[in-house]
Backbone as a printed PyTorch tensor [residue, N CA C, xyz], in Angstrom:
tensor([[[-32.3470,   0.8410,  58.7980],
         [-33.0090,   1.7730,  57.9130],
         [-32.3330,   3.1360,  57.9700]],

        [[-31.9140,   3.5210,  59.1640],
         [-31.2420,   4.8060,  59.3000],
         [-29.9110,   4.7950,  58.5600]],

        [[-29.2600,   3.6620,  58.5250],
         [-27.9500,   3.5690,  57.8640],
         [-28.1130,   3.7570,  56.3590]],

        [[-29.1320,   3.1440,  55.8010],
         [-29.3700,   3.2730,  54.3610],
         [-29.7280,   4.7120,  54.0280]],

        [[-30.5480,   5.3340,  54.8340],
         [-30.9300,   6.7210,  54.6100],
         [-29.7020,   7.6330,  54.6800]],

        [[-28.8490,   7.4270,  55.6430],
         [-27.6380,   8.2350,  55.7850],
         [-26.7010,   8.0170,  54.5960]],

        [[-26.6120,   6.8010,  54.1430],
         [-25.7670,   6.4920,  52.9960],
         [-26.2840,   7.1860,  51.7340]],

        [[-27.5770,   7.1760,  51.5180],
         [-28.1590,   7.8510,  50.3540],
         [-27.9440,   9.3640,  50.4140]],

        [[-28.0960,   9.9560,  51.5690],
         [-27.8830,  11.4030,  51.7310],
         [-26.4270,  11.7520,  51.4290]],

        [[-25.5010,  10.9570,  51.9090],
         [-24.0780,  11.2380,  51.6780],
         [-23.7270,  11.0910,  50.2020]],

        [[-24.2860,  10.0930,  49.4880],
         [-24.0440,   9.9390,  48.0530],
         [-24.6130,  11.1160,  47.2730]],

        [[-25.7770,  11.5820,  47.6390],
         [-26.3820,  12.7320,  46.9830],
         [-25.5220,  13.9750,  47.1840]],

        [[-25.0160,  14.1660,  48.3680],
         [-24.1740,  15.3100,  48.6670],
         [-22.8750,  15.2520,  47.8430]],

        [[-22.2700,  14.0670,  47.6870],
         [-21.0280,  13.9200,  46.9210],
         [-21.2500,  14.2140,  45.4410]],

        [[-22.3510,  13.7460,  44.8740],
         [-22.6070,  14.0010,  43.4540],
         [-22.8680,  15.4890,  43.2120]],

        [[-23.5790,  16.1560,  44.1090],
         [-23.8140,  17.5960,  43.9550],
         [-22.5030,  18.3620,  44.0550]],

        [[-21.6440,  17.9780,  44.9550],
         [-20.3670,  18.6540,  45.1430],
         [-19.4660,  18.4850,  43.9150]],

        [[-19.4340,  17.2710,  43.3340],
         [-18.5720,  17.0350,  42.1720],
         [-19.0860,  17.7900,  40.9470]],

        [[-20.4070,  17.8710,  40.7570],
         [-20.9310,  18.6200,  39.6110],
         [-20.6790,  20.1070,  39.7830]],

        [[-20.7440,  20.6200,  41.0150],
         [-20.4580,  22.0220,  41.2690],
         [-18.9900,  22.3250,  40.9720]],

        [[-18.0950,  21.4150,  41.2870],
         [-16.6670,  21.6150,  41.0400],
         [-16.3710,  21.6250,  39.5460]],

        [[-17.0430,  20.7640,  38.7800],
         [-16.7790,  20.7350,  37.3390],
         [-17.2810,  22.0130,  36.6740]],

        [[-18.4250,  22.5570,  37.0960],
         [-18.9180,  23.8280,  36.5510],
         [-17.9680,  24.9490,  36.9060]],

        [[-17.3840,  24.8870,  38.0840],
         [-16.4670,  25.9220,  38.5260],
         [-15.1940,  25.9250,  37.6770]],

        [[-14.6550,  24.7470,  37.3410],
         [-13.4410,  24.6800,  36.5280],
         [-13.7120,  25.1360,  35.1000]],

        [[-14.8880,  24.8160,  34.5430],
         [-15.2220,  25.2840,  33.1970],
         [-15.3190,  26.8020,  33.1660]],

        [[-15.8990,  27.3880,  34.1840],
         [-16.0240,  28.8370,  34.2470],
         [-14.6480,  29.4800,  34.3550]],

        [[-13.7420,  28.8810,  35.1180],
         [-12.3940,  29.4270,  35.2570],
         [-11.6410,  29.3470,  33.9290]],

        [[-11.8340,  28.2570,  33.1790],
         [-11.1530,  28.1170,  31.8910],
         [-11.6450,  29.1600,  30.9050]],

        [[-12.9440,  29.4310,  30.9060],
         [-13.4820,  30.4160,  29.9770],
         [-13.0000,  31.8130,  30.3180]],

        [[-12.8090,  32.0960,  31.5860],
         [-12.3200,  33.4140,  31.9740],
         [-10.8540,  33.5880,  31.6120]],

        [[-10.0580,  32.5460,  31.6670],
         [ -8.6220,  32.6550,  31.4480],
         [ -8.2100,  32.5520,  29.9870]],

        [[ -9.0660,  32.0650,  29.0740],
         [ -8.6680,  31.9020,  27.6860],
         [ -9.4030,  32.9030,  26.7930]],

        [[ -8.7400,  33.2220,  25.6880],
         [ -9.3510,  34.1520,  24.7390],
         [-10.3270,  33.3970,  23.8350]],

        [[-11.0980,  34.1260,  23.0750],
         [-12.0750,  33.5080,  22.1770],
         [-11.3580,  32.7290,  21.0670]],

        [[-10.2310,  33.2720,  20.5670],
         [ -9.4840,  32.5920,  19.5140],
         [ -8.9090,  31.2750,  20.0190]],

        [[ -8.3600,  31.2920,  21.2310],
         [ -7.7960,  30.0760,  21.8050],
         [ -8.8830,  29.0430,  22.0530]],

        [[-10.0170,  29.4680,  22.4870],
         [-11.1340,  28.5570,  22.7380],
         [-11.6000,  27.9060,  21.4310]],

        [[-11.6600,  28.7050,  20.3620],
         [-12.1010,  28.1780,  19.0720],
         [-11.0730,  27.1990,  18.5110]],

        [[ -9.8010,  27.5300,  18.5930],
         [ -8.7830,  26.6490,  18.0380],
         [ -8.6200,  25.3840,  18.8690]],

        [[ -8.9210,  25.4460,  20.1430],
         [ -8.7950,  24.2700,  20.9910],
         [ -9.8450,  23.2250,  20.6330]],

        [[-11.0350,  23.6490,  20.3240],
         [-12.1040,  22.6880,  20.0430],
         [-12.0770,  22.1960,  18.6010]],

        [[-11.7880,  23.0670,  17.6730],
         [-11.8750,  22.6930,  16.2690],
         [-10.5260,  22.2940,  15.6990]],

        [[ -9.4990,  23.0010,  16.0390],
         [ -8.1930,  22.7060,  15.4850],
         [ -8.1180,  23.0920,  14.0280]],

        [[ -6.9300,  22.9960,  13.4910],
         [ -6.7390,  23.3240,  12.0950],
         [ -6.9020,  22.0570,  11.2690]],

        [[ -7.5960,  22.1600,  10.1740],
         [ -7.8080,  20.9930,   9.3190],
         [ -6.4960,  20.6790,   8.5980]],

        [[ -6.0710,  19.4270,   8.7030],
         [ -4.8190,  19.0270,   8.0800],
         [ -5.0700,  17.9070,   7.0960]],

        [[ -4.1160,  17.7110,   6.2090],
         [ -4.2030,  16.6270,   5.2410],
         [ -4.6800,  17.1130,   3.8920]],

        [[ -4.7360,  16.1860,   2.9580],
         [ -5.0640,  16.5540,   1.5800],
         [ -6.5610,  16.5440,   1.2810]],

        [[ -7.4040,  16.1020,   2.2190],
         [ -8.8390,  16.1820,   1.9630],
         [ -9.2800,  17.6350,   1.8370]],

        [[ -8.7010,  18.4870,   2.6280],
         [ -9.0940,  19.8930,   2.6250],
         [ -8.2370,  20.7190,   1.6770]],

        [[ -7.0660,  20.1880,   1.2720],
         [ -6.1780,  20.8860,   0.3430],
         [ -5.6700,  19.8760,  -0.6870]],

        [[ -6.4600,  19.4900,  -1.6660],
         [ -6.0250,  18.4410,  -2.6020],
         [ -4.8530,  18.8480,  -3.4920]],

        [[ -4.5640,  20.1080,  -3.6210],
         [ -3.4740,  20.5540,  -4.4780],
         [ -2.1030,  20.2740,  -3.8570]],

        [[ -2.0270,  19.9490,  -2.5740],
         [ -0.7110,  19.7280,  -1.9700],
         [ -0.0900,  18.4150,  -2.4370]],

        [[ -0.8630,  17.5050,  -2.9880],
         [ -0.2900,  16.2390,  -3.4650],
         [  0.5620,  16.4390,  -4.7120]],

        [[  0.3870,  17.5150,  -5.4260],
         [  1.1370,  17.7350,  -6.6570],
         [  2.5790,  18.1590,  -6.3980]],

        [[  2.9020,  18.6490,  -5.2010],
         [  4.2270,  19.1680,  -4.9340],
         [  5.1280,  18.2000,  -4.1820]],

        [[  4.6200,  17.0890,  -3.6870],
         [  5.4130,  16.2180,  -2.8290],
         [  6.1340,  15.1000,  -3.5670]],

        [[  5.9020,  14.8950,  -4.8360],
         [  6.5040,  13.7940,  -5.5710],
         [  7.2810,  14.3410,  -6.7620]],

        [[  8.2200,  13.5520,  -7.2940],
         [  8.9080,  13.9860,  -8.5090],
         [  7.9220,  14.1050,  -9.6670]],

        [[  8.2860,  14.8130, -10.7070],
         [  7.3530,  14.9650, -11.8360],
         [  7.0870,  13.6230, -12.5220]],

        [[  6.0050,  13.5700, -13.2550],
         [  5.5490,  12.4130, -14.0170],
         [  5.1400,  11.2450, -13.1190]],

        [[  4.7740,  11.5060, -11.9090],
         [  4.2300,  10.4840, -11.0270],
         [  2.7620,  10.8200, -10.8010]],

        [[  1.9130,   9.8210, -10.7740],
         [  0.4890,  10.0670, -10.5640],
         [  0.1890,   9.9600,  -9.0780]],

        [[ -0.3090,  11.0450,  -8.4940],
         [ -0.6050,  11.1020,  -7.0740],
         [ -2.0890,  11.3160,  -6.8550]],

        [[ -2.5930,  10.7040,  -5.7830],
         [ -3.9700,  10.9150,  -5.3580],
         [ -3.9980,  11.0680,  -3.8450]],

        [[ -5.0770,  11.6710,  -3.3660],
         [ -5.2860,  11.8100,  -1.9330],
         [ -6.0950,  10.6030,  -1.4720]],

        [[ -5.4500,   9.6730,  -0.7680],
         [ -6.0950,   8.4540,  -0.2770],
         [ -6.0320,   8.4380,   1.2440]],

        [[ -7.1900,   8.3990,   1.8850],
         [ -7.2780,   8.3900,   3.3460],
         [ -6.4920,   9.5410,   3.9630]],

        [[ -6.6470,  10.7090,   3.3710],
         [ -6.0590,  11.9590,   3.8550],
         [ -4.5330,  11.9490,   3.7760]],

        [[ -3.9490,  11.1540,   2.8610],
         [ -2.5100,  11.1180,   2.6370],
         [ -2.2460,  11.1350,   1.1450]],

        [[ -1.1860,  11.8260,   0.7300],
         [ -0.7910,  11.8300,  -0.6720],
         [ -0.0730,  10.5200,  -0.9760]],

        [[ -0.5350,   9.8260,  -2.0210],
         [ -0.0150,   8.5010,  -2.3370],
         [  0.3280,   8.4380,  -3.8260]],

        [[  1.4820,   7.8270,  -4.1480],
         [  1.8540,   7.5570,  -5.5310],
         [  1.1530,   6.2640,  -5.9430]],

        [[  0.1010,   6.3740,  -6.7470],
         [ -0.6960,   5.1950,  -7.0850],
         [ -0.0420,   4.3430,  -8.1590]],

        [[  1.1360,   4.7390,  -8.6220],
         [  1.8590,   3.9340,  -9.6040],
         [  2.7050,   2.8550,  -8.9710]],

        [[  3.0060,   2.9740,  -7.6630],
         [  3.8940,   2.0000,  -7.0320],
         [  3.4610,   1.5670,  -5.6340]],

        [[  2.3590,   2.0780,  -5.1140],
         [  1.9240,   1.7290,  -3.7640],
         [  1.0600,   0.4730,  -3.8000]],

        [[  1.4560,  -0.5830,  -3.0660],
         [  0.7160,  -1.8450,  -3.0880],
         [ -0.6670,  -1.7350,  -2.4640]],

        [[ -0.8800,  -0.7730,  -1.5740],
         [ -2.1820,  -0.6130,  -0.9240],
         [ -3.1300,   0.2710,  -1.7220]],

        [[ -2.6190,   1.0160,  -2.6780],
         [ -3.4350,   1.8960,  -3.5210],
         [ -2.8810,   1.8250,  -4.9440]],

        [[ -3.0950,   0.7280,  -5.6230],
         [ -2.5010,   0.4960,  -6.9400],
         [ -3.4730,   0.9020,  -8.0410]],

        [[ -3.2050,   1.9950,  -8.6930],
         [ -4.0640,   2.4880,  -9.7670],
         [ -5.1490,   3.4130,  -9.2740]],

        [[ -5.7820,   3.0770,  -8.1720],
         [ -6.8130,   3.8970,  -7.5380],
         [ -6.7240,   3.7040,  -6.0260]],

        [[ -7.3750,   4.5690,  -5.2980],
         [ -7.3720,   4.4580,  -3.8410],
         [ -8.0980,   3.1770,  -3.4150]],

        [[ -7.4820,   2.4230,  -2.5150],
         [ -8.1030,   1.2570,  -1.9330],
         [ -7.9300,  -0.0380,  -2.6980]],

        [[ -7.3080,  -0.0160,  -3.8910],
         [ -7.0690,  -1.2520,  -4.6300],
         [ -5.7470,  -1.8270,  -4.1440]],

        [[ -5.8380,  -2.9760,  -3.4690],
         [ -4.6730,  -3.5780,  -2.8310],
         [ -4.1980,  -4.7850,  -3.6290]],

        [[ -2.8880,  -4.8680,  -3.8370],
         [ -2.3200,  -6.0040,  -4.5630],
         [ -2.2770,  -7.2310,  -3.6550]],

        [[ -2.4920,  -8.4270,  -4.2160],
         [ -2.4010,  -9.6480,  -3.4100],
         [ -0.9900,  -9.8520,  -2.8600]],

        [[ -0.8800, -10.7580,  -1.9120],
         [  0.4110, -11.0520,  -1.2910],
         [  1.4160, -11.5080,  -2.3490]],

        [[  2.6130, -11.0260,  -2.2600],
         [  3.7650, -11.2900,  -3.1320],
         [  3.6120, -10.6690,  -4.5210]],

        [[  2.5900,  -9.8920,  -4.7550],
         [  2.4620,  -9.1430,  -5.9990],
         [  2.9580,  -7.7320,  -5.7340]],

        [[  3.2930,  -7.0210,  -6.7970],
         [  3.8110,  -5.6690,  -6.6660],
         [  3.0690,  -4.7560,  -7.6340]],

        [[  2.9690,  -3.4860,  -7.2630],
         [  2.3110,  -2.4930,  -8.1140],
         [  3.3450,  -1.8950,  -9.0550]],

        [[  3.2300,  -2.2030, -10.3410],
         [  4.1430,  -1.6840, -11.3630],
         [  3.3340,  -0.8750, -12.3640]],

        [[  3.5970,   0.4080, -12.4420],
         [  2.8910,   1.3070, -13.3640],
         [  1.3840,   1.2230, -13.1910]],

        [[  0.9210,   1.2730, -11.9600],
         [ -0.4970,   1.2840, -11.5880],
         [ -1.2280,  -0.0190, -11.9000]],

        [[ -0.5030,  -1.1300, -12.0410],
         [ -1.1060,  -2.4320, -12.2990],
         [ -0.4820,  -3.4380, -11.3340]],

        [[ -1.3100,  -4.2700, -10.7000],
         [ -0.7930,  -5.3210,  -9.8210],
         [ -0.2100,  -6.4410, -10.6790]],

        [[  1.0470,  -6.8150, -10.3930],
         [  1.7760,  -7.7870, -11.2060],
         [  2.3740,  -8.8500, -10.2870]],

        [[  2.2930, -10.1190, -10.7180],
         [  2.9430, -11.2070,  -9.9840],
         [  4.4030, -11.2410, -10.4220]],

        [[  5.2830, -10.7020,  -9.6000],
         [  6.6920, -10.5840,  -9.9740],
         [  7.4280, -11.9190,  -9.8740]],

        [[  6.7420, -12.9790,  -9.4520],
         [  7.3920, -14.2840,  -9.3740],
         [  7.3680, -15.0260, -10.7140]],

        [[  6.4120, -14.6860, -11.6110],
         [  6.3110, -15.4160, -12.8840],
         [  6.2380, -14.5130, -14.1130]],

        [[  6.1160, -13.2160, -13.9570],
         [  5.9460, -12.3200, -15.1010],
         [  7.3100, -12.0330, -15.7420]],

        [[  7.5230, -12.3740, -17.0100],
         [  8.8370, -12.1530, -17.6250],
         [  9.1610, -10.6800, -17.8900]],

        [[  8.1580,  -9.8030, -17.8480],
         [  8.4180,  -8.3790, -18.0470],
         [  8.7270,  -7.6620, -16.7350]],

        [[  8.3560,  -8.2650, -15.6100],
         [  8.6160,  -7.7220, -14.2700],
         [  9.0860,  -8.8770, -13.3830]],

        [[ 10.2140,  -9.4580, -13.6810],
         [ 10.6890, -10.6590, -12.9900],
         [ 11.5010, -10.2700, -11.7570]],

        [[ 10.9350, -10.4730, -10.5820],
         [ 11.6240, -10.1420,  -9.3320],
         [ 11.4150,  -8.7090,  -8.8880]],

        [[ 11.2680,  -7.7850,  -9.8130],
         [ 10.9970,  -6.3760,  -9.5100],
         [ 10.3970,  -5.7290, -10.7510]],

        [[  9.9230,  -4.5240, -10.6030],
         [  9.2980,  -3.8310, -11.7280],
         [ 10.3250,  -3.5470, -12.8240]],

        [[  9.9150,  -3.7290, -14.0680],
         [ 10.6940,  -3.4260, -15.2630],
         [ 11.9750,  -4.2440, -15.3690]],

        [[ 12.0490,  -5.4040, -14.7420],
         [ 13.1960,  -6.3080, -14.8920],
         [ 12.7900,  -7.3730, -15.9060]],

        [[ 13.2240,  -7.1950, -17.1690],
         [ 12.8070,  -8.0850, -18.2430],
         [ 13.7630,  -9.2560, -18.3810]],

        [[ 13.1780, -10.4110, -18.6190],
         [ 13.9870, -11.5960, -18.8800],
         [ 14.3960, -11.6020, -20.3530]],

        [[ 15.5640, -12.1750, -20.6780],
         [ 15.9520, -12.2680, -22.0910],
         [ 14.9450, -13.0850, -22.8840]],

        [[ 14.9430, -12.8920, -24.1940],
         [ 13.9980, -13.5870, -25.0590],
         [ 14.1870, -15.0970, -24.9270]],

        [[ 13.0980, -15.8130, -24.7380],
         [ 13.1270, -17.2620, -24.6330],
         [ 13.3550, -17.7690, -23.2170]],

        [[ 13.6450, -16.8980, -22.2830],
         [ 13.8870, -17.3120, -20.9050],
         [ 12.6260, -17.0670, -20.0850]],

        [[ 12.2770, -18.0120, -19.2320],
         [ 11.0860, -17.8890, -18.3930],
         [ 11.4480, -17.2860, -17.0480]],

        [[ 10.4300, -16.7520, -16.3730],
         [ 10.6060, -16.2020, -15.0290],
         [ 10.0200, -17.1960, -14.0330]],

        [[ 10.8560, -17.7410, -13.1640],
         [ 10.4110, -18.6770, -12.1370],
         [ 10.9440, -18.2230, -10.7960]],

        [[ 10.0500, -18.1150,  -9.8160],
         [ 10.4270, -17.7020,  -8.4540],
         [ 11.1250, -16.3390,  -8.4440]],

        [[ 10.7770, -15.4790,  -9.3790],
         [ 11.3580, -14.1410,  -9.4340],
         [ 12.7570, -14.1110, -10.0310]],

        [[ 13.1740, -15.1960, -10.6630],
         [ 14.5030, -15.2730, -11.2850],
         [ 14.3550, -15.6450, -12.7530]],

        [[ 15.0970, -14.9760, -13.6120],
         [ 15.0550, -15.2810, -15.0370],
         [ 15.8330, -16.5630, -15.3120]],

        [[ 15.1990, -17.5160, -15.9840],
         [ 15.8730, -18.7390, -16.3970],
         [ 16.2060, -19.6820, -15.2630]],

        [[ 15.4960, -19.6160, -14.1650],
         [ 15.7940, -20.4830, -13.0210],
         [ 15.4420, -21.9320, -13.3390]],

        [[ 16.3920, -22.8550, -13.1600],
         [ 16.2280, -24.3020, -13.3360],
         [ 15.7690, -24.6810, -14.7370]],

        [[ 16.1950, -23.9330, -15.7310],
         [ 15.9100, -24.2980, -17.1080],
         [ 17.0590, -25.1510, -17.6310]],

        [[ 16.7820, -26.0060, -18.6050],
         [ 17.9010, -26.7670, -19.1780],
         [ 18.8590, -25.8330, -19.9010]],

        [[ 20.0930, -26.3050, -20.0690],
         [ 21.0790, -25.4930, -20.7790],
         [ 20.6410, -25.2920, -22.2190]],

        [[ 20.9390, -24.1400, -22.7710],
         [ 20.5630, -23.9170, -24.1690],
         [ 21.3910, -24.8330, -25.0830]],

        [[ 20.8960, -25.0970, -26.2720],
         [ 21.6550, -25.9720, -27.1850],
         [ 22.9570, -25.3030, -27.6130]],

        [[ 23.8890, -26.1500, -28.0160],
         [ 25.1750, -25.6520, -28.5090],
         [ 24.8950, -24.7910, -29.7330]],

        [[ 25.6110, -23.6890, -29.9130],
         [ 25.2540, -22.7820, -31.0080],
         [ 25.4080, -23.3720, -32.4040]],

        [[ 26.2730, -24.4160, -32.5810],
         [ 26.4450, -24.9890, -33.9140],
         [ 25.6940, -26.3130, -33.9690]],

        [[ 24.9870, -26.5640, -35.0540],
         [ 24.2650, -27.8380, -35.1390],
         [ 25.2670, -28.9890, -35.3030]],

        [[ 24.8920, -30.1800, -34.8560],
         [ 25.8090, -31.3130, -35.0340],
         [ 25.9580, -31.6560, -36.5110]],

        [[ 27.0280, -32.3830, -36.8080],
         [ 27.2460, -32.7720, -38.2100],
         [ 26.1450, -33.7270, -38.6570]],

        [[ 25.8180, -33.6400, -39.9140],
         [ 24.7740, -34.5010, -40.4650],
         [ 25.2940, -35.9370, -40.5790]],

        [[ 24.4590, -36.9250, -40.3520],
         [ 24.9150, -38.3110, -40.4890],
         [ 25.1140, -38.6810, -41.9590]],

        [[ 25.8930, -39.7450, -42.1470],
         [ 26.1390, -40.2350, -43.5120],
         [ 24.8380, -40.7680, -44.0880]],

        [[ 24.6130, -40.5430, -45.3830],
         [ 23.3830, -41.0950, -45.9890],
         [ 23.4940, -42.6230, -46.0590]],

        [[ 22.3780, -43.3080, -46.0330],
         [ 22.4340, -44.7720, -46.0990],
         [ 22.9380, -45.2320, -47.4890]],

        [[ 23.5590, -46.3830, -47.5350],
         [ 24.0350, -46.8490, -48.8560],
         [ 22.8520, -47.1380, -49.7760]],

        [[ 23.1320, -47.0020, -51.0420],
         [ 22.0600, -47.2190, -52.0210],
         [ 21.7690, -48.7160, -52.1220]],

        [[ 20.5200, -49.0650, -52.2300],
         [ 20.2160, -50.4910, -52.3780],
         [ 20.6450, -50.9940, -53.7740]],

        [[ 21.0000, -52.2530, -53.8870],
         [ 21.3990, -52.7510, -55.2170],
         [ 20.2190, -52.6530, -56.1920]],

        [[ 20.5480, -52.2980, -57.3810],
         [ 19.4920, -52.1380, -58.3760],
         [ 19.0670, -53.4980, -58.9320]],

        [[ 17.9340, -53.6360, -59.4400],
         [ 17.3700, -54.8910, -59.9220],
         [ 17.7100, -55.1380, -61.3850]],

        [[ 18.2160, -54.1870, -62.0200],
         [ 18.5030, -54.3200, -63.4540],
         [ 19.7020, -55.2210, -63.7120]],

        [[ 20.5380, -55.3930, -62.8790],
         [ 21.7210, -56.1670, -63.1590],
         [ 21.5090, -57.5890, -62.9860]]])
């Protein structure tokens, strides 16, 4: 019983000593730092485009549509994770072309990449124009066959 009592007293003494030490270090920090440093240490400066939405207009070339998405300036015309609006994600193997998610494996207007058009009459397969299509016909039509002979007339 005496051992348990001694153990409890020693634990109580250690916890009081550690709390006294932490109060002492906080008091020393407050004495050594200025009010401005104390304020900037806890709050910090607000960064990103949530607090300054106008900064997104200067980071991209002109005629690009930018938005502040998750505190970052994003070009919503070509970003697969923010296509057209913040948070609209294109499916796997699709690409964001002019703010629209496009399947570049089969789309003849965006075959393999944005704005890569296939020639007229050619299909887009696996991101390639005209892949595994039959050869086009020869440019000149074949000669016409001879007409059949006339049947004998009945008048004779």
